C-alpha positions, -999 to +999 in steps of 0.1 A: -618-204+072-619-228+040-652-221+040-657-187+047-635-189+017-658-206-008-685-183+002-661-152-006-652-164-038-689-176-045-701-139-040-674-127-062-680-146-093-722-139-089-711-103-087-682-102-117-696-127-139-726-104-154-697-070-153-672-097-176-699-107-199-704-068-207-668-063-208-666-096-237-697-067-253-684-038-249-653-050-267-672-067-294-687-038-294-662-015-299-639-042-324-674-033-348-664+001-344-627+005-354-631+002-392-652+030-393-638+050-369-616+065-401-641+075-419-666+087-390-638+096-359-659+119-338-693+099-339-669+067-331-655+087-302-682+100-291-699+064-291-672+047-273-670+072-247-706+062-238-702+023-242-670+028-220-687+049-189-719+019-186-685-005-184-662+017-160-691+025-139-703-007-133-670-019-124-669+014-098-696+007-087-686-031-080-658-012-059-669+014-040-703+004-034-711-036-038-676-045-017-671-012+004-640+003-010-642+036+006-620+058-010-608+087+008-598+120-010-578+148-004-561+180-024-581+203-049-617+200-064-617+192-102-642+210-126-668+192-139-661+184-179-628+197-180-602+180-202-565+178-187-535+158-187-537+133-164-500+114-140-504+089-116-479+066-098-483+033-103-488+005-074-515-021-088-543-025-110-567-012-085-552+022-095-574+026-121-604+029-094-589+059-076-585+074-110-620+063-123-636+074-087-619+113-100-632+107-130-665+101-122-668+124-095-656+152-124-680+137-153-652+126-169-651+090-168-660+076-205-638+104-217-606+083-199-579+077-225-554+053-211-519+049-225-512+009-237-487-010-245-484-011-284-489-052-286-524-049-274-535-037-312-534-071-325-555-088-289-586-098-305-615-079-290-598-060-259-567-048-279-589-038-308-617-021-284-589+000-272-574+009-307-612+020-317-623+043-286-583+064-300-561+057-267-526+062-272-512+030-280-467+031-276-438+016-275-421+034-245-396+046-279-407+080-288-391+084-318-411+049-328-441+063-317-445+098-330-467+085-360-494+068-330-493+100-310-498+127-341-527+103-344-539+102-313-532+139-302-546+150-328-580+141-321-579+164-286-561+188-301-576+193-343-615+175-329-610+192-298-624+161-279-629+158-240-607+140-228-587+130-192-550+117-210-537+094-184-504+080-180-483+065-151-455+084-159-434+052-143-440+033-170-445+004-149-454-005-111-439+001-082-420-026-060-391-025-042-370-046-060-376-019-087-374+007-062-338-003-055-327-005-090-341+029-095-322+042-065-290+025-086-297+041-116-302+078-092-274+078-072-252+072-112-268+096-129-270+126-101-305+122-097-330+124-062-346+098-057-379+098-047-399+087-015-419+050-020-416+057-057-398+049-090-379+078-105-403+092-138-397+089-170-399+122-184-403+119-222-435+106-229-449+138-203-427+163-224-441+149-259-476+148-243-476+186-224-456+202-258-487+188-281-518+190-257-502+229-257-521+235-291-553+222-275-572+257-257-598+230-240-574+211-225-566+231-200-545+217-170-525+189-155-537+166-127-512+153-106-530+121-090-508+099-060-524+070-051-516+052-015-527+018+001-523+000+033-535-035+034-528-058+054-515-034+076-485-030+054-480+004+034-482+005-005-491-031-006-531-028-023-557-052-022-555-085-052-571-084-084-597-106-070-599-098-040-610-062-051-640-074-072-649-103-047-651-090-006-653-060+015-617-051+009-616-021+035-629-040+064-611-037+093-594-075+098-575-067+068-564-035+080-570-017+041-572+012+033-566+036+002-566+072-006-559+092-032-549+132-038-552+151-065-535+184-078-545+205-103-521+229-120-532+252-148-515+238-184-499+278-188-484+276-156-463+249-170-424+258-183-419+258-218-390+243-228-382+200-231-359+206-200-378+227-181-407+203-185-384+176-171-371+188-141-412+203-132-421+167-136-391+159-111-395+183-081-435+172-086-424+134-084-404+143-050-431+162-034-458+131-040-430+113-022-425+132+006-468+134+003-463+093+006-444+099+032-465+118+058-489+092+048-474+063+062-466+081+095-502+087+096-518+052+094-490+045+115-501+061+144-536+052+136 
């Protein structure tokens, strides 16, 4: 057993170290681009998208090719090259593989932009690279974040940058402890509690939709639902190191990963803030129903 683990770890290091070094180079390059992004925003956006594609495609290959991470998919076929708002549930670090798998197939991997914590802005290399790429860096206090969001949304609405703007609408990863806290909150505030999910934070979604309605090339919302089974436990995902170092979907680990996506035209969404918040709540209830169905399906096989 110990020898097997040692060999797995060695294999993982041999696979990951070249990618990790490329990540450092990527962040270093993007950090140098940060000062000139204010002078040449379009050029820096396109250059950073190309750099990001190279690195993200590499780590996607590690998961899907080297480590045999077969991601099963369902739902709508996404049009190639379409800009969209992407919302998803959040279980694990490996959620990035699921969304990136969709982006690769839609030709939008390099154009993915994720909501990130504002504290990362002051982290050398990593944070500067994220900043240079035009990712929204927020504190989750939406009145405080208005200036930052205006900056990011301007790139999409005014400069017409092709983008997948991605957010985990629950704002944090799902855990049983957080689910219990969400259940208490929903009961106290007369809100429905979705299965296998946390109640979504609506303000960020509403703000994003209302801003990006102004961008004619952003035409849809992609509702992404991510499901895992690992070691025969539903909604337990492989660890970061497992996803990088070993064949995570081998039968002995009892692991499965699935991503479902629904494409909803932006014009079909309601107009008012209150109606948009209700719409997101309704989507989360449907998402919970899908996850329960997947749990039952996997329990029978």
